[in-house]
N, C-alpha and C positions, 0 to 999 in steps of 0.2 A: 264500478267499471276499472279502476286498477288490478283490483283482486281480479276479476273475469284476465285480465292480459297477463297477470304472474302464473297462472296457473299453466298452460302451457309452458312458459319457462321455466317452469318446475320440472315438470314430464321429460324436458328434450335435454336438460343440461345431463343427464347421467347417460345417455344416448351420447352428443358430441363430447363427452371424457371418453368413452369408449371409442368413438370413434380416431380419436387423437391419440390416444394410446394405442391403439393397432396400429395407426400410421408409421407412428415414431417408433414403432417395437418393428414391421415391417422393415420399415426404410433401412435400420442400421442393422436389418438377417440380411436383406439380400446388401447391402454393402459389403457383409463379413464374409456370405456362401459368394460373392462373385467374385474374389481372388480365386476361391479355390475352385469354381467351376472355369476360369477362364486358363489356370492352370491345367488341369482336365483335357478341357476340350481344346486345348492347344497340344499335347501332347497327344492327344488323339489323332488330331487331324495329320498332327507330324508324324507319328505313323501310317496313316494312308497315304502319304507322299512316300515313306520309304517303302509303300506296299506297290505302289504304282512303279516305282524304278528298279523295282526287282521281278515285276511281272508276278505278280499273285494276281489269283483269283478276282478279276470285274464285280463279281457280286458281290463280293466281302468288302471291296475296297469301297463301293458305293454307298452299303450300310454303315460301316463304320463312317465314314464321310459326313454323312448324314446326321447319327448318331453323335459325333464330335458338335455339328454345326446346331443339334438341339439345346445341348449342353450350351455352347457359348451363347444361347440365347435364352436360356431359362431367367438368368435376375434380369433380364432386360422384361421379360414375359411377367416377372414377380412383380417388379414397381410399376409397371401398365396398371398392372391390376389395382394397386394400391392406388392409384391417380385416380381409377375410373370408381373406387370406393369415397374417396374423398369430394370427387366429382359429386356422386350424387347426393351426397350428407348437405349439398349447399343448402336443398330445404329447409333444414334444419337450422341453419344460421339464418335463415329469412326470418323462422316462428322467434328464434334470440333476439332478433332489432325487432321487430313488432312492438 
């Protein structure tokens, strides 16, 4: 019986290791890239404010503003996807605890 419980644990162990590595590397990359994306997104939004001050084309300003907001939200989206991957790996942890 002990051998039968050991087989799923052996099969799941590499998956848990892979999920852990992806999570750690993904968090590291998201943290580093968030600095760059926040600077770029801030500059783009800053430019759209100046465009509004000098009465530039409104269609261009709205598209630039939307682009800046998307760039600012990209690290949050990446971290959210990493949390979803970690949440979905919950059944793997239950197999290991079995």
